[in-house]
matplotlib code that plots the C-alpha trace (Angstrom):
import matplotlib.pyplot as plt

x = [-5.3, -7.7, -6.2, -7.7, -8.8, -8.8, -11.6, -10.8, -14.0, -13.0, -11.2, -14.0, -16.9, -15.3, -14.7, -18.1, -19.6, -17.1, -18.6, -22.2, -21.8, -19.8, -21.6, -22.3, -20.4, -21.1, -22.8, -26.1, -28.3, -31.1, -28.8, -26.3, -28.2, -26.1, -26.8, -27.1, -23.6, -22.2, -22.7, -22.6, -26.2, -25.7, -25.9, -22.6, -19.6, -16.8, -13.8, -11.6, -14.2, -14.4, -10.8, -10.7, -13.9, -13.3, -13.5, -16.7, -20.0, -18.3, -17.2, -13.7, -12.2, -13.4, -11.2, -12.1, -11.1, -7.3, -7.0, -7.0, -7.3, -5.7, -2.5, -3.1, -5.8, -8.8, -10.5, -10.2, -13.4, -12.6, -15.3, -14.7, -18.3, -21.6, -23.1, -21.7, -21.4, -23.4, -20.2, -19.9, -23.0, -22.8, -21.4, -17.8, -14.6, -12.1, -8.5, -6.5, -2.7, -1.1, 2.7, 4.7, 8.4, 9.2, 7.3, 7.4, 4.5, 3.1, 3.0, 1.5, -1.2, -2.2, -2.5, -4.5, -6.6, -7.4, -8.7, -10.8, -12.2, -12.9, -14.7, -17.0, -17.6, -18.8, -15.6, -14.6, -11.4, -12.0, -15.7, -15.6, -12.1, -8.5, -5.6, -2.1, 0.1, 3.7, 6.4, 9.7, 11.6, 13.8, 14.4, 13.2, 13.6, 11.6, 8.6, 8.5, 8.5, 5.6, 3.7, 4.1, 3.1, 0.0, -0.7, -0.3, -2.5, -5.1, -5.9, -9.1, -7.1, -3.5, -2.7, 0.5, 1.5, 4.2, 6.0, 8.4, 5.6, 3.5, 6.3, 7.1, 3.6, 2.8, 5.8, 5.4, 1.9, 1.8, -0.1, -2.4, -5.9, -5.7, -6.7, -3.9, -4.8, -2.3, -2.0, 0.8, 2.3, 3.7, 3.6, 2.2, 2.9, 6.5, 6.3, 4.8, 4.8, 4.1, 0.9, -0.3, -0.5, -3.1, -6.0, -8.3, -5.8, -4.0, -4.6, -5.7, -4.0, -5.6, -5.6, -5.1, -2.1, -0.2, 1.7, 3.0, 2.4, 5.8, 5.2, 3.3, 6.3, 8.9, 6.6, 6.8, 10.5, 10.6, 7.9, 10.1, 13.3, 12.8, 16.5, 16.8, 18.3, 19.9, 17.6, 19.2, 17.4, 18.7, 17.1, 17.5, 17.5, 16.1, 13.0, 10.7, 8.7, 11.5, 12.7, 9.2, 9.3, 12.7, 11.8, 8.8, 11.0, 13.6, 10.8, 9.5, 12.7, 13.9, 10.9, 10.8, 14.6, 15.7, 18.4, 17.9, 21.1, 21.0, 22.9, 22.0, 22.0, 21.6, 20.7, 19.4, 22.9, 24.4, 21.9, 24.1, 27.1, 24.9, 23.3, 26.7, 28.3, 25.9, 25.2, 27.6, 26.1, 22.4, 20.0, 17.7, 16.8, 13.7, 12.7, 9.8, 8.3, 11.6, 11.6, 15.3, 15.6, 12.5, 13.9, 16.9, 15.4, 17.0, 20.4, 19.0, 17.7, 20.9, 22.8, 20.1, 20.4, 24.2, 24.5, 21.2, 19.9, 16.3, 14.6, 11.3, 9.3, 6.6, 5.1, 3.3, 4.5, 8.1, 7.0, 7.0, 10.5, 12.0, 11.1, 10.2, 7.4, 5.9, 3.1, 1.9, -0.9, -2.9, -1.8, -4.6, -7.2, -5.3, -5.6, -9.5, -9.9, -8.1, -10.5, -13.1, -11.3, -10.8, -14.5, -15.4, -13.2, -14.7, -18.0, -17.4, -15.9, -12.7, -9.7, -9.4, -12.6, -11.9, -10.1, -7.0, -7.5, -5.1, -5.2, -6.0, -3.6, -3.5, -2.4, 0.3, 2.2, 4.9, 7.6, 8.4, 11.2, 13.0, 12.6, 14.2, 16.9, 17.7, 17.8, 14.7, 11.3, 8.1, 6.0, 2.8, 0.7, 2.1, 1.5, -2.1, -2.9, -1.1, -3.4, -1.0, 1.8, 4.4, 6.6, 9.1, 11.0, 9.9, 11.9, 9.8, 9.4, 11.7]
y = [-11.1, -8.3, -5.5, -2.8, 0.7, 3.5, 6.1, 9.1, 10.9, 13.3, 10.4, 8.0, 10.3, 11.4, 7.7, 6.6, 9.2, 7.9, 4.4, 5.3, 7.7, 5.1, 1.9, -0.3, -1.8, -2.7, -1.0, -0.6, -2.3, -4.9, -7.8, -6.6, -6.3, -3.7, -0.8, 2.6, 3.8, 7.2, 9.6, 13.2, 13.4, 11.5, 13.3, 15.3, 13.4, 14.9, 16.2, 13.3, 10.9, 12.4, 12.0, 8.3, 7.1, 4.3, 4.7, 4.8, 3.9, 1.5, 1.9, 1.7, 0.2, 2.3, 2.0, 1.9, 4.7, 5.2, 2.5, -0.3, -3.6, -7.1, -7.5, -9.9, -11.6, -10.5, -8.8, -5.4, -3.1, -2.3, -3.3, -3.4, -4.3, -4.5, -7.2, -9.0, -7.4, -8.7, -10.1, -12.6, -14.5, -14.6, -18.2, -17.2, -18.1, -15.1, -15.1, -12.7, -12.6, -11.0, -10.0, -9.0, -8.0, -9.9, -11.2, -8.7, -8.5, -5.3, -6.6, -10.1, -8.2, -6.3, -9.5, -11.1, -8.0, -7.9, -11.5, -10.7, -7.8, -9.8, -12.3, -9.4, -8.6, -12.0, -13.6, -16.8, -18.7, -22.0, -21.1, -18.3, -16.8, -18.3, -16.6, -16.6, -15.6, -14.8, -13.7, -12.4, -13.2, -10.0, -10.6, -7.5, -8.5, -11.5, -9.2, -8.4, -12.1, -12.6, -9.7, -11.4, -14.8, -13.3, -12.0, -15.5, -16.8, -14.4, -13.1, -11.1, -8.5, -8.0, -6.9, -5.1, -5.0, -2.5, -0.1, -2.5, -4.8, -1.9, -0.6, -4.0, -5.2, -2.1, -2.1, -5.7, -5.0, -1.9, -3.2, -5.4, -4.5, -6.4, -4.0, -3.3, -2.5, -1.6, -1.3, -0.9, 1.7, 4.9, 7.3, 6.0, 9.5, 8.8, 5.1, 5.7, 9.5, 9.5, 7.2, 8.0, 11.9, 12.8, 10.9, 11.3, 11.1, 7.6, 5.7, 2.1, 1.8, 2.4, 1.5, 2.8, 4.8, 3.8, 7.0, 6.6, 9.4, 10.9, 14.0, 12.2, 9.9, 12.7, 14.4, 11.0, 11.0, 14.7, 13.6, 10.9, 12.5, 16.4, 17.0, 14.9, 16.7, 14.1, 11.1, 8.2, 6.9, 3.8, 3.2, 1.5, 4.1, 1.6, 1.5, 4.3, 4.0, 4.7, 7.6, 9.2, 8.7, 10.2, 13.3, 14.0, 13.5, 16.0, 18.4, 18.5, 18.1, 21.8, 23.3, 20.9, 21.5, 18.1, 16.9, 13.7, 11.6, 9.1, 6.0, 3.9, -0.2, -2.3, -5.5, -6.7, -8.0, -4.4, -3.0, -3.9, -2.2, 0.9, 1.3, 1.0, 3.6, 6.4, 5.3, 7.9, 10.7, 10.5, 10.6, 8.2, 5.7, 6.0, 3.2, 2.9, 0.2, -0.3, -3.9, -4.2, -2.6, -4.2, -7.7, -7.1, -4.8, -7.1, -5.5, -2.0, -3.2, -4.5, -1.4, 0.8, -1.4, -1.4, 2.4, 3.4, 5.0, 4.2, 3.0, 4.4, 3.2, 4.1, 0.8, -0.6, -4.2, -3.2, -2.6, -6.2, -6.7, -4.0, -0.5, 1.6, 3.3, 2.5, 4.5, 3.9, 2.4, -0.5, -2.6, -5.2, -2.3, -1.1, -4.4, -4.4, -1.2, -2.2, -5.2, -2.7, -1.6, -5.1, -5.9, -2.7, -3.8, -7.4, -5.7, -4.1, -0.6, 0.7, 1.3, 4.9, 5.8, 4.8, 7.6, 6.7, 7.4, 7.7, 5.1, 6.8, 6.8, 3.5, 2.5, 3.4, 0.3, 0.6, -1.9, -1.3, -4.0, -2.3, 1.2, -0.3, -1.9, 1.3, 3.4, 5.6, 5.9, 6.1, 9.0, 8.3, 10.2, 7.9, 4.8, 6.0, 6.4, 3.1, 0.6, -2.2, -2.7, -5.3, -6.3, -8.5, -8.4, -11.0, -11.6, -12.9, -16.6, -17.8]
z = [14.3, 15.0, 17.0, 19.0, 17.8, 19.9, 19.7, 17.5, 17.1, 14.3, 12.0, 12.9, 11.8, 8.6, 7.8, 8.7, 6.5, 3.8, 4.2, 4.2, 1.1, -0.8, -0.1, -3.4, -6.2, -9.8, -12.7, -10.6, -13.1, -12.2, -12.9, -10.1, -7.0, -5.1, -2.8, -4.4, -5.5, -4.8, -7.7, -8.2, -7.3, -4.1, -0.7, -0.3, 1.3, 3.2, 1.0, 2.4, 1.3, -2.0, -2.7, -1.6, -3.2, -5.7, -9.5, -11.3, -9.5, -6.9, -3.3, -2.7, 0.6, 3.6, 6.7, 10.3, 12.7, 12.6, 9.9, 12.2, 10.3, 10.6, 8.9, 6.2, 8.2, 6.2, 9.2, 7.5, 7.5, 3.8, 1.4, -2.5, -3.2, -1.1, -3.5, -6.5, -9.8, -12.9, -14.5, -11.6, -12.6, -16.3, -16.2, -17.2, -15.5, -15.5, -15.4, -13.5, -13.8, -10.6, -10.8, -7.9, -7.5, -4.3, -1.3, 1.6, 4.0, 2.6, -1.0, 0.2, 2.1, -0.9, -3.0, -0.1, 0.1, -3.6, -3.6, -0.6, -2.3, -5.4, -3.3, -2.2, -5.6, -6.5, -8.0, -6.0, -6.7, -8.0, -9.0, -11.4, -11.3, -11.6, -10.4, -12.1, -9.3, -10.5, -8.1, -9.8, -6.5, -6.9, -10.6, -12.1, -15.7, -15.2, -14.6, -18.3, -19.1, -16.8, -18.6, -21.8, -20.2, -19.1, -22.7, -24.0, -21.4, -22.5, -19.0, -18.6, -16.4, -14.9, -11.5, -10.9, -7.3, -6.7, -9.0, -10.7, -11.6, -13.0, -15.2, -16.7, -17.0, -19.0, -21.1, -22.0, -23.1, -24.8, -27.8, -25.7, -24.8, -21.7, -18.8, -16.2, -12.6, -9.9, -6.1, -3.6, -6.0, -4.2, -7.1, -10.3, -12.0, -11.8, -12.7, -16.0, -16.6, -20.4, -19.7, -16.2, -16.2, -13.6, -11.6, -14.6, -17.4, -17.2, -20.5, -20.1, -16.5, -13.3, -9.8, -6.1, -5.2, -1.9, -0.9, 2.5, 5.2, 5.0, 7.0, 9.7, 9.9, 10.2, 12.9, 14.7, 14.8, 16.2, 18.7, 19.9, 19.6, 19.7, 19.2, 16.2, 13.2, 10.9, 9.5, 7.9, 4.7, 2.8, -0.5, -4.0, -6.7, -9.0, -7.0, -8.1, -5.1, -2.8, -4.9, -4.6, -0.9, -0.6, -2.6, -0.4, 2.6, 1.1, 0.4, 3.8, 5.8, 5.5, 7.0, 9.9, 10.8, 9.4, 7.0, 5.2, 5.0, 2.2, 1.2, -1.7, -2.2, -5.1, -3.4, -0.1, 0.8, 0.8, 3.5, 6.6, 5.3, 4.1, 7.6, 9.2, 7.0, 8.0, 11.7, 13.1, 11.1, 12.1, 15.0, 13.6, 10.7, 8.5, 6.2, 3.7, 1.5, -0.6, -1.2, -1.3, 2.2, 3.8, 2.7, 4.9, 7.6, 10.3, 9.2, 9.9, 13.3, 14.1, 13.4, 15.1, 18.1, 18.1, 17.8, 19.7, 16.6, 16.7, 13.6, 12.4, 9.4, 6.9, 6.8, 9.8, 9.6, 10.3, 13.7, 14.6, 12.9, 15.1, 14.1, 17.2, 15.7, 12.3, 10.5, 7.0, 5.1, 5.4, 2.3, 2.9, 2.4, -0.7, -2.1, -1.3, -2.9, -6.0, -6.5, -7.1, -10.3, -11.3, -10.8, -12.7, -15.6, -15.8, -15.6, -18.8, -17.9, -19.4, -17.2, -18.6, -17.3, -13.7, -11.9, -9.7, -6.2, -3.3, -0.1, 3.2, 6.0, 7.8, 11.5, 13.9, 15.4, 18.1, 19.5, 23.1, 22.9, 20.0, 22.0, 24.9, 22.8, 20.7, 24.0, 23.2, 25.2, 23.1, 24.3, 26.1, 23.4, 20.6, 22.9, 23.6, 19.9, 18.8, 16.9, 17.9, 20.3, 20.1, 23.0, 21.2, 17.8, 15.5, 12.2, 9.3, 8.6, 5.9]

ax = plt.figure().add_subplot(projection="3d")
ax.plot(x, y, z, "-o")
ax.set_aspect("equal")
plt.show()
């Protein structure tokens, strides 16, 4: 579903410059008919564009103004390649192993975006690429088994979708030469600190970082509830992405006059009790892309509604499920951008030569029904800049 984008001149201009400066994909040879790629000799781009450009000589996913894209629908403005890369027409059929911890909307969108991006680069499922889609369904140790299966299948590249997938695919294939690309990973530097040391020093692993806009999320809480002091944060300490987000929230909270009240869970079945345990100690809930929590977001919505403690989220898709305001990244775009890395690797480049980049901030979504039920009014400025508005709460399909 395509949703409306409000005009934001500054952001729009910067991102248009980004898209223009970074059009192109592939190795830029005569066998890969692509538009000229961005290099150090290309016309200067903005600082924002420079930090979000894809690795090598290809263009990462450009986003529209305010990051307005269609959730999982493939209507995103992000582009992985402006033309097929050379490897897409050499007569070979490639195998790509895709591993994910569990299916939540954000991670599924990252997968869908990756496949769409690879189509843009010339790799079409059933024609010259085969996907080995593997979902651990919440069984973390199974990810290591999946990693070994990929090696046995002699895949040409592995895609780790999320932090747990990255950890396990790498650990299961330390002695393998199969490239590992990642997306939907909040902080790869904490996931594999001995391997991924910086955007340019990361061994045989690379991809697109997906760090939620924590500061913007906290600002939205204060914009909606100016008197808020205590913010409830439920998380699974085994999920590195959640810990990284929490660390960032704690780092920012003091200077914003906020206190982060935490409670841990080990499984989705504990989310309801965890939310209830802190409901009387907080002014609002804030959730992130913690798979354990997102899998049972409805429990947080229930507690938030029962106690009139509004729920805010750092992933846009939570808005449809009951978050009053949700701000975050477009994971479909994150997937498209990661496809650029896979295309580069299939085209002969080494992962260690492709710099890790950070996904730009995506859309803001709101839910007026959730706001009504949780006893809060969404300020007009937030409503005016929202990319999408929901008027009902819709649990995910089972």
